[in-house]
C-alpha positions as CSV (number, residue, x, y, z in Angstrom):
1,M,0.0,0.0,0.0
2,I,2.9,2.4,0.7
3,L,4.2,1.8,-2.8
4,V,0.8,2.5,-4.2
5,E,0.6,5.8,-2.4
6,L,4.1,6.8,-3.5
7,R,3.4,6.0,-7.1
8,K,0.1,8.0,-6.9
9,L,1.9,11.0,-5.4
10,F,4.9,11.2,-7.6
11,R,3.0,10.4,-10.8
12,R,0.9,13.5,-10.3
13,P,2.2,16.4,-12.5
14,R,1.3,18.9,-9.8
15,T,3.8,17.2,-7.4
16,W,6.7,18.0,-9.8
17,V,5.3,21.4,-10.7
18,T,5.3,22.2,-7.0
19,I,8.9,21.1,-6.6
20,G,9.9,23.1,-9.7
21,M,8.2,26.2,-8.4
22,L,10.1,25.9,-5.1
23,N,13.4,25.9,-7.0
24,L,12.4,28.8,-9.2
25,L,12.7,31.5,-6.6
26,P,16.3,30.6,-5.5
27,L,17.2,30.6,-9.2
28,I,15.7,34.1,-9.7
29,V,17.6,35.3,-6.6
30,A,20.8,33.8,-8.0
31,I,20.4,35.5,-11.4
32,L,19.8,38.8,-9.7
33,L,22.9,38.4,-7.6
34,V,25.0,37.6,-10.6
35,V,23.7,40.5,-12.6
36,T,23.9,43.1,-9.9
37,H,26.7,41.7,-7.6
38,L,24.7,43.2,-4.8
39,A,24.3,40.8,-1.9
40,P,22.4,41.7,1.3
41,R,24.4,43.2,4.1
42,P,25.5,40.8,6.8
43,G,22.6,40.0,9.0
44,Q,20.0,41.1,6.4
45,G,18.1,39.0,4.0
46,P,18.0,35.2,4.0
47,L,20.7,33.3,5.9
48,F,24.0,32.8,4.0
49,L,22.9,34.9,1.1
50,S,25.4,37.6,1.8
51,T,28.3,35.2,1.4
52,V,27.3,33.4,-1.8
53,L,29.1,35.9,-4.1
54,T,32.4,34.7,-2.8
55,N,31.5,31.1,-2.0
56,G,28.8,29.5,-4.1
57,T,29.0,26.3,-2.1
58,L,26.9,28.0,0.5
59,F,24.0,28.6,-1.9
60,P,22.2,25.3,-1.1
61,L,21.7,26.7,2.4
62,A,20.7,30.1,1.1
63,A,18.2,28.4,-1.2
64,L,16.7,26.5,1.7
65,A,16.6,29.7,3.8
66,I,14.8,31.5,1.0
67,V,12.0,28.9,0.7
68,L,11.8,27.9,4.4
69,P,9.7,30.7,5.9
70,L,6.8,30.5,3.5
71,F,7.0,28.5,0.2
72,L,8.3,25.2,1.6
73,P,5.7,25.0,4.4
74,I,2.9,25.8,1.9
75,A,4.0,23.0,-0.4
76,V,4.2,20.5,2.4
77,A,0.8,21.6,3.8
78,V,-0.9,21.3,0.5
79,V,0.4,17.7,-0.1
80,A,-0.3,16.5,3.4
81,A,-3.8,18.1,3.6
82,D,-4.7,16.4,0.3
83,S,-3.7,13.0,1.6
84,V,-7.0,12.1,3.3
85,A,-9.3,15.0,2.7
86,G,-8.5,14.8,-1.1
87,E,-9.7,11.2,-1.1
88,A,-12.8,12.1,0.8
89,Q,-13.6,15.0,-1.6
90,T,-13.3,12.9,-4.7
91,G,-15.4,10.1,-3.1
92,T,-12.6,7.5,-3.2
93,L,-11.9,7.2,0.5
94,R,-14.7,4.8,1.3
95,Y,-13.5,2.5,-1.5
96,L,-10.0,2.5,-0.1
97,L,-11.4,1.6,3.3
98,A,-13.4,-1.2,1.8
99,R,-10.2,-3.1,1.3
100,P,-9.1,-5.4,4.0
101,A,-6.0,-3.4,4.7
102,G,-7.6,-1.4,7.5
103,R,-7.7,2.3,8.4
104,T,-4.4,2.3,10.4
105,R,-2.5,0.8,7.5
106,L,-4.0,3.3,5.1
107,L,-3.1,6.2,7.3
108,V,0.4,4.9,7.7
109,A,0.8,4.7,4.0
110,K,-0.5,8.2,3.5
111,L,1.9,9.4,6.2
112,V,5.0,7.7,4.7
113,A,4.1,9.1,1.2
114,V,4.0,12.6,2.7
115,L,7.3,12.2,4.6
116,V,9.0,10.9,1.5
117,F,7.7,14.0,-0.4
118,V,9.2,16.2,2.3
119,L,12.5,14.5,2.1
120,V,12.7,14.5,-1.7
121,T,11.6,18.1,-1.9
122,V,14.2,19.4,0.6
123,V,17.0,17.3,-1.0
124,I,16.1,18.5,-4.5
125,V,16.1,22.2,-3.4
126,A,19.6,21.6,-1.8
127,L,21.0,19.8,-4.8
128,V,19.6,22.4,-7.3
129,G,21.0,25.1,-5.0
130,Y,24.4,23.4,-5.1
131,V,24.4,23.3,-8.9
132,I,23.3,26.9,-9.1
133,G,25.9,28.0,-6.6
134,T,28.9,26.2,-8.1
135,T,28.1,27.2,-11.7
136,M,27.1,30.8,-11.1
137,F,29.4,31.9,-8.2
138,D,33.0,31.5,-7.1
139,T,33.7,28.5,-4.9
140,Q,36.3,28.9,-2.2
141,P,37.0,27.1,1.2
142,L,35.2,28.7,4.1
143,T,37.6,30.9,5.9
144,G,37.6,34.2,7.8
145,P,36.1,35.7,10.9
146,G,32.8,34.4,11.7
147,S,29.4,35.8,11.5
148,I,26.6,35.3,9.1
149,G,27.8,38.3,7.3
150,G,31.4,37.0,6.8
151,T,32.5,34.1,4.7
152,S,31.8,31.7,7.5
153,V,29.4,31.4,10.4
154,S,32.1,30.0,12.6
155,G,35.2,31.8,13.8
156,T,37.5,29.2,12.2
157,S,37.9,27.7,8.8
158,L,35.7,24.9,7.5
159,T,37.2,22.2,5.3
160,P,35.1,21.0,2.3
161,Q,34.4,17.8,4.3
162,D,33.1,19.9,7.2
163,L,30.9,21.9,4.8
164,V,29.4,18.7,3.3
165,E,28.8,17.1,6.7
166,R,27.2,20.2,8.2
167,T,25.1,20.8,5.1
168,L,23.7,17.3,5.4
169,L,22.9,17.9,9.1
170,A,21.2,21.1,8.2
171,V,19.1,19.5,5.5
172,G,18.1,16.7,7.9
173,Y,17.1,19.3,10.5
174,I,14.9,21.2,8.0
175,V,13.3,17.9,7.0
176,V,12.4,17.3,10.6
177,S,11.0,20.8,10.9
178,M,8.8,20.2,7.8
179,F,7.6,16.9,9.4
180,G,5.9,19.1,11.9
181,V,4.1,21.0,9.2
182,A,3.0,17.8,7.6
183,A,1.7,16.5,10.9
184,F,-0.5,19.6,11.3
185,A,-1.9,19.3,7.8
186,L,-2.5,15.6,8.0
187,C,-4.3,16.0,11.3
188,F,-6.6,18.6,9.9
189,S,-7.1,16.5,6.8
190,T,-8.7,13.7,8.9
191,F,-11.3,16.2,10.3
192,T,-12.5,17.6,7.0
193,E,-13.4,16.6,3.5
194,S,-11.9,19.8,2.1
195,P,-8.2,19.8,1.2
196,L,-8.2,23.6,1.0
197,G,-9.7,23.8,4.5
198,A,-7.0,21.5,5.9
199,T,-4.3,23.4,4.2
200,L,-5.6,26.8,5.4
201,G,-5.9,25.3,9.0
202,A,-2.3,24.2,9.0
203,L,-1.0,27.5,7.5
204,A,-3.1,29.5,10.0
205,V,-1.3,27.7,12.8
206,L,2.1,28.5,11.3
207,V,1.3,32.1,10.5
208,A,-0.1,32.6,14.1
209,S,3.1,31.0,15.4
210,S,5.3,33.3,13.4
211,L,3.4,36.4,14.5
212,L,3.3,35.5,18.1
213,F,7.0,35.0,18.1
214,T,7.5,38.6,17.3
215,L,5.4,39.9,20.2
216,D,7.0,40.5,23.6
217,A,3.7,39.7,25.3
218,A,4.0,36.2,23.9
219,S,7.5,35.5,25.2
220,P,6.3,33.0,27.8
221,I,5.0,30.7,25.1
222,A,7.6,31.5,22.5
223,P,9.8,28.4,23.2
224,Y,6.8,26.2,22.5
225,L,5.7,27.7,19.1
226,P,6.1,25.3,16.2
227,T,8.1,27.7,14.1
228,R,10.4,28.9,17.0
229,Y,13.5,26.8,16.0
230,W,13.1,26.5,12.3
231,L,16.2,28.6,11.6
232,A,18.4,26.9,14.2
233,F,20.1,25.0,11.4
234,V,22.5,27.9,11.1
235,D,24.0,26.7,14.4
236,F,25.5,23.7,12.5
237,F,27.9,26.2,10.9
238,R,29.3,27.6,14.1
239,D,32.5,26.2,15.6
240,P,31.8,24.5,17.9
241,I,28.3,23.6,16.8
242,L,25.7,25.1,19.2
243,W,23.5,22.2,20.0
244,R,21.1,23.9,22.4
245,D,18.5,25.3,20.0
246,I,19.0,22.4,17.6
247,L,18.1,19.8,20.2
248,R,15.2,22.0,21.5
249,G,13.9,22.2,17.9
250,L,14.1,18.5,17.4
251,A,12.4,17.8,20.7
252,L,9.7,20.3,20.0
253,Q,8.9,18.9,16.6
254,G,9.0,15.4,18.0
255,V,6.3,16.3,20.5
256,Y,4.1,18.0,17.9
257,V,4.5,15.2,15.5
258,G,3.7,12.5,18.1
259,V,0.7,14.3,19.5
260,L,-0.8,15.3,16.1
261,L,-0.3,11.8,14.6
262,A,-2.0,10.3,17.7
263,V,-4.9,12.6,17.2
264,S,-5.0,11.9,13.5
265,W,-5.1,8.1,14.2
266,A,-7.7,8.3,16.9
267,N,-10.0,10.5,14.7
268,F,-9.5,8.6,11.5
269,T,-10.0,5.1,12.9
270,T,-13.3,6.1,14.6
271,K,-14.9,8.6,12.3
272,D,-17.8,7.7,10.0
273,V,-16.7,7.9,6.4
274,T,-19.5,8.6,4.0
275,S,-17.6,9.7,0.9
């Protein structure tokens, strides 16, 4: 059943159109940087973008930082919200449940398909970013004094092996963060027959989280907001790596994913399916 769901997802043209659109914005940004040679000042704009003119190997991280706040969560939410609600809307859900596989197995298959989509999408953005960065910008080893505005986030030099390892860790961390988005959308998807409603519900939570994080009055709950530690992947590029926010982010997403999937399972296995 998992293979069926994977084939169904990745044979849809809209899946690849979505992935293509995600890579379009970093490409446009790269073209503008090449034409104008005007990168943002250190500390301004997406992370790592101020350094890509001198080191294109950092562009995969800049590309992920460009799509992470808005476009990547939207893509994940749309796919996850459609997983159950889309079947209900088209009237195929009850036929799927008529099979002897059972509701739990179907929900697991839907979940795995969504998680594979998240992984594939983030990896493709990083790979396309690497191709863009190494073909359009200079590539040099990471050296120099460290801040986001310099050529390195750390205060020491990073070897090419260090860069590859830390980039893979950052990609993995972003994947986990997007698992949280998928869990919200999948949970809403089990409560409604409208994929749009489930998508908007998940995005409303994320937008509210981002807005609350900027308010001083919401500081007591800020550490528990789902978007709080999304950008903590930058700490992989400090020397030594600052693990505090990274571990907090992983733990927070783990709690959200666990609770939301439990709610999804409890609702999906007990609800009346009429469509």
